C-alpha positions in Angstrom: -22.8 73.5 -58.1 -20.4 71.9 -55.4 -19.3 74.2 -52.4 -16.0 75.4 -52.0 -14.7 73.9 -48.3 -11.5 76.1 -48.6 -10.2 76.8 -45.1 -11.7 80.2 -44.8 -15.2 78.0 -44.9 -14.1 75.7 -42.3 -16.0 76.4 -39.0 -17.4 79.0 -40.0 -21.5 79.4 -39.4 -21.9 81.5 -42.9 -21.7 79.6 -46.3 -23.8 76.1 -45.1 -23.1 75.7 -41.5 -20.4 74.0 -39.7 -18.0 71.0 -40.7 -15.6 68.5 -39.3 -11.8 69.5 -39.3 -9.8 67.7 -42.0 -7.7 64.3 -40.4 -4.1 65.0 -40.1 -1.6 64.0 -42.5 0.1 60.5 -41.9 3.1 60.2 -41.3 5.7 58.8 -43.6 7.0 55.5 -43.4 10.5 56.1 -42.5 8.9 58.1 -39.4 6.7 55.2 -38.6 9.9 52.5 -38.5 11.6 55.4 -36.1 8.6 55.5 -33.7 8.6 51.6 -33.8 12.3 51.2 -32.9 12.1 53.7 -29.9 9.1 52.3 -28.6 11.1 48.4 -28.6 14.1 50.1 -27.0 11.9 51.8 -24.2 10.3 48.3 -23.7 13.3 46.1 -23.6 14.6 48.2 -21.3 11.7 48.2 -18.7 11.9 44.3 -19.2 15.8 44.5 -17.8 14.7 47.1 -15.2 11.7 44.4 -14.0 13.8 41.1 -14.6 16.5 42.7 -12.1 14.3 44.3 -9.6 12.5 40.8 -9.5 15.5 39.2 -8.6 17.2 41.5 -6.2 14.2 43.5 -5.2 13.0 40.6 -2.6 16.4 40.3 -1.0 16.8 44.0 -0.2 13.2 44.2 0.8 13.7 41.4 3.2 16.6 43.3 5.0 15.1 46.0 4.8 11.8 44.5 7.1 14.6 43.3 9.2 15.4 46.6 10.3 12.2 48.4 10.0 9.1 46.4 9.5 7.2 42.7 10.3 6.7 40.6 7.6 3.3 40.2 6.2 1.2 37.1 4.9 1.3 38.3 1.3 5.7 38.5 1.4 5.0 34.9 2.9 2.9 34.1 -0.6 5.2 35.0 -2.4 7.4 31.8 -1.3 4.2 29.6 -2.4 3.9 27.6 0.5 2.0 24.5 0.2 -1.8 23.8 1.6 -2.7 21.1 3.5 -6.2 19.6 3.8 -5.9 15.6 5.1 -3.3 12.9 4.2 -3.9 9.0 3.8 -0.2 8.9 4.6 1.2 9.9 8.0 4.1 11.3 6.3 2.3 13.8 4.2 1.5 15.4 6.7 5.0 15.6 8.2 5.9 16.4 4.7 3.7 19.6 4.8 5.1 20.6 8.1 8.7 20.4 7.1 8.0 22.3 3.9 6.3 25.3 5.8 8.5 25.3 8.5 11.4 26.3 5.4 9.0 28.6 3.9 8.7 30.4 7.5 12.5 30.2 8.1 12.6 32.6 4.6 11.0 35.4 6.2 11.9 37.2 9.8 8.5 36.2 11.1 8.1 36.1 15.1 7.2 32.9 17.1 3.5 34.0 17.2 3.2 34.9 13.8 4.4 31.6 12.3 1.5 29.5 13.6 -1.0 32.1 12.2 0.9 32.2 8.6 0.8 28.3 8.8 -3.0 27.9 9.8 -4.0 29.9 6.8 -2.4 27.0 4.5 -5.1 24.9 6.3 -8.0 23.9 4.2 -11.0 21.3 4.9 -10.5 19.4 7.7 -7.5 20.4 9.0 -9.0 24.1 9.2 -11.8 23.0 11.4 -9.2 21.0 13.7 -7.3 24.5 13.9 -10.4 26.3 14.7 -11.6 23.7 17.3 -7.7 24.0 19.0 -7.9 27.4 19.3 -11.6 27.4 21.0 -9.6 25.6 23.9 -7.0 27.8 24.4 -7.3 30.0 27.4 -8.3 33.9 26.8 -5.5 36.2 25.6 -3.0 32.9 24.7 -1.3 33.4 21.5 0.2 29.9 20.1 3.5 29.7 19.5 5.2 27.7 16.3 6.4 24.7 18.8 2.9 24.4 19.9 1.4 24.5 16.6 3.9 21.7 15.4 3.1 19.6 19.0 -0.4 19.5 18.0 -0.3 19.1 14.4 1.5 16.0 14.8 -0.7 14.5 17.6 -3.6 15.4 15.2 -2.0 14.2 12.0 0.7 12.2 12.7 -0.6 9.3 15.4 2.1 7.2 17.1 -0.1 4.0 16.3 0.2 4.2 12.7 3.9 5.2 12.7 4.3 1.5 14.7 1.9 -0.2 12.2 4.1 1.3 9.3 7.1 0.6 11.2 6.4 -3.1 11.4 5.2 -3.4 7.9 8.7 -2.0 6.8 10.4 -4.7 8.9 8.3 -7.4 7.3 8.5 -6.4 3.8 9.6 -9.2 1.2 9.6 -8.6 -2.4 7.8 -11.6 -3.3 6.4 -11.1 -7.0 7.8 -7.8 -7.1 10.8 -6.6 -9.4 13.6 -5.0 -8.1 12.7 -1.8 -8.8 9.1 -2.1 -7.6 10.8 -3.3 -4.3 13.3 -0.7 -3.9 10.1 1.9 -4.5 8.3 0.3 -1.9 11.6 0.0 0.4 12.1 3.8 0.2 8.8 4.4 1.1 8.3 2.7 4.2 12.0 3.3 5.0 10.7 7.0 5.7 9.1 5.3 9.1 12.3 3.4 10.6 14.6 6.2 10.3 16.2 4.5 13.5 17.0 1.4 11.2 18.4 2.9 8.1 20.2 5.6 9.7 23.4 4.2 8.3 24.6 2.7 5.1 25.0 -0.5 6.5 22.1 -1.0 8.4 20.0 0.1 5.1 21.6 -2.5 3.1 21.0 -5.1 5.7 17.2 -4.5 5.8 17.2 -4.2 1.7 19.0 -7.8 1.8 16.8 -9.7 4.0 13.4 -8.6 2.1 15.4 -10.3 -1.2 14.0 -13.2 -3.0 15.9 -16.5 -1.9 17.3 -16.9 -5.8 18.2 -13.4 -5.9 19.9 -13.6 -2.7 22.1 -16.7 -3.5 23.0 -14.8 -6.5 24.2 -11.8 -4.7 26.2 -13.6 -2.1 29.8 -11.8 -3.4 28.5 -9.1 -3.5 30.5 -7.9 -0.1 31.7 -4.4 0.7 29.8 -2.4 -1.9 27.4 0.5 -0.6 23.9 0.8 -0.7 23.3 2.0 -3.9 25.9 -0.1 -5.4 24.0 -3.2 -4.4 20.7 -1.7 -5.5 22.4 -1.6 -9.0 23.9 -4.8 -8.8 20.9 -6.3 -7.7 19.1 -4.6 -10.7 21.3 -6.0 -13.6 21.5 -9.5 -11.6 17.6 -9.2 -12.2 17.6 -8.6 -15.3 20.7 -11.2 -16.8 18.4 -13.8 -15.1 15.0 -12.9 -16.5 17.0 -12.6 -20.0 18.9 -16.3 -19.4 14.8 -17.8 -18.6 13.3 -16.3 -22.0 16.6 -17.3 -24.1 16.3 -21.0 -22.8 12.6 -21.1 -23.0 12.9 -19.8 -26.7 15.4 -22.7 -27.3 12.8 -25.5 -25.5 10.1 -24.0 -28.0 12.3 -24.1 -31.0 13.6 -27.6 -30.5 9.7 -29.0 -30.4 8.3 -29.7 -33.6 4.7 -28.5 -32.6 6.2 -25.1 -31.6 4.4 -25.7 -28.2 6.1 -27.3 -24.7 3.9 -30.5 -23.9 4.7 -31.5 -20.8 3.9 -35.1 -19.6 0.5 -36.0 -18.2 1.0 -38.2 -15.3 -2.4 -40.0 -14.4 -2.6 -40.9 -11.1 -4.6 -44.7 -10.2 -5.6 -44.6 -6.9 -5.0 -48.0 -5.1 -7.8 -50.0 -3.5 -6.5 -50.4 -0.1 -9.9 -51.9 1.1 -9.6 -54.7 3.6 -11.8 -57.5 1.4 -11.5 -57.7 -2.4 -14.0 -55.7 -4.6 -16.8 -58.1 -5.8 -17.4 -58.8 -9.4 -20.3 -56.9 -11.0 -22.0 -60.3 -11.7 -22.2 -61.4 -7.7 -25.8 -60.9 -6.4 -25.3 -60.1 -2.6 -27.7 -62.5 -0.3 -29.6 -61.0 2.3 -28.0 -61.2 5.7 -29.7 -63.6 8.0 -29.3 -62.5 11.7 -30.1 -65.4 14.0 -31.3 -63.9 17.4 -31.4 -65.9 20.3 -34.9 -66.8 22.1 -35.6 -65.0 25.3 -34.8 -67.6 28.1 -37.0 -67.0 31.2 -34.4 -66.7 33.9 -35.1 -67.9 37.8 -34.1 -67.3 41.1 -30.7 -69.1 41.7 -31.0 -71.8 44.7 -28.8 -71.6 47.3 -25.6 -73.5 48.3 -26.2 -74.9 44.5 -23.4 -74.9 42.0 -23.8 -72.6 39.0 -22.8 -75.7 36.5 -22.5 -75.1 33.0 -24.7 -77.6 31.0 -22.6 -80.3 28.5 -21.4 -78.8 25.6 -24.1 -80.1 22.4 -23.7 -82.2 20.0 -24.1 -79.3 17.4 -20.8 -78.3 16.1 -22.7 -74.9 15.4 -24.3 -74.2 19.0 -23.0 -71.9 21.5 -20.5 -74.1 24.1 -21.9 -71.7 27.1 -25.8 -71.6 26.5 -26.1 -74.5 23.7 -28.3 -72.4 21.7 -27.3 -72.0 17.7 -26.2 -68.7 16.0 -23.5 -67.6 18.1 -20.4 -68.4 20.0 -19.3 -68.6 23.4 -17.1 -65.3 23.6 -20.2 -63.6 22.5 -22.8 -65.5 24.1 -25.5 -62.8 25.7 -26.2 -65.1 28.6 -24.2 -65.6 32.1 -21.5 -67.3 32.1 -21.7 -71.3 33.4 -19.7 -73.5 35.0 -19.0 -77.0 33.1 -19.3 -79.8 35.3 -16.7 -82.0 35.5 -16.8 -85.2 33.7 -15.9 -88.5 36.5 -15.1 -91.4 35.3 -17.3 -94.7 36.3 
């Protein structure tokens, strides 16, 4: 027979032991909806207050610190300062230094706090450089912001590289680049030549100097325009020129029955400029015979005896000087002889 779980028996040790209390009566649907609406309204109110505090709170806290306390590093991190490790381009280091300076100006930092906060944003090789820089400072010396900027520029923005970038800017040519690519390269390198582009006219002249000759001749009428207007006109002119070339090419292809451009081949036949004409293939070269003069023993010349050249030989092919065959007198290897004068008898 089942036992009676009446309220009188609940929690009573008599009649079979202790029993857990019954669950609470669940609320009805109307009470649940009312509770949910109240919680939603409270959450919305809290979110509005947080948004108002986020918008007005930092300014109020900054003003409070101006009068009562110094800026903390956590307050400086609220501005989300960038980190720096190394730079492939010198201007990357210069950009970081300029951004950090703007971030530090948002907070009331002292001149000795600024380098400490900035040094916390250094990573890798840059952090090692800062540690070495502090090691060489005198004991008790606090680095100022101006000292930090000067040392940072010497290390990561060397003057030699800045000079090389300046020369690269001055020699910049469009070449095979489009105007859009050329202006992107021009703007990048112009950061190293601020004294050459400090006016709109100077910047325009530098830009025109590097344009292609064809495009430069097409823009000669653009007088009195600003730099940005000239760039827009150059981009439009190049686009129209490319469209014209493409249209002309399509017309030539359409006029060609083969559908392809056929260029006339020019065959160059070299002319034989040799001194003697070429021999026919059937000609057989004869072995060349070289006649060498016989060795003549030389005798000491007698004194007071004139050196008389022997009479000319009867053989027409003999040398006129020595009488030997096989050569002429102008190439005779023997000494010149004096020919005896013929006297009539």
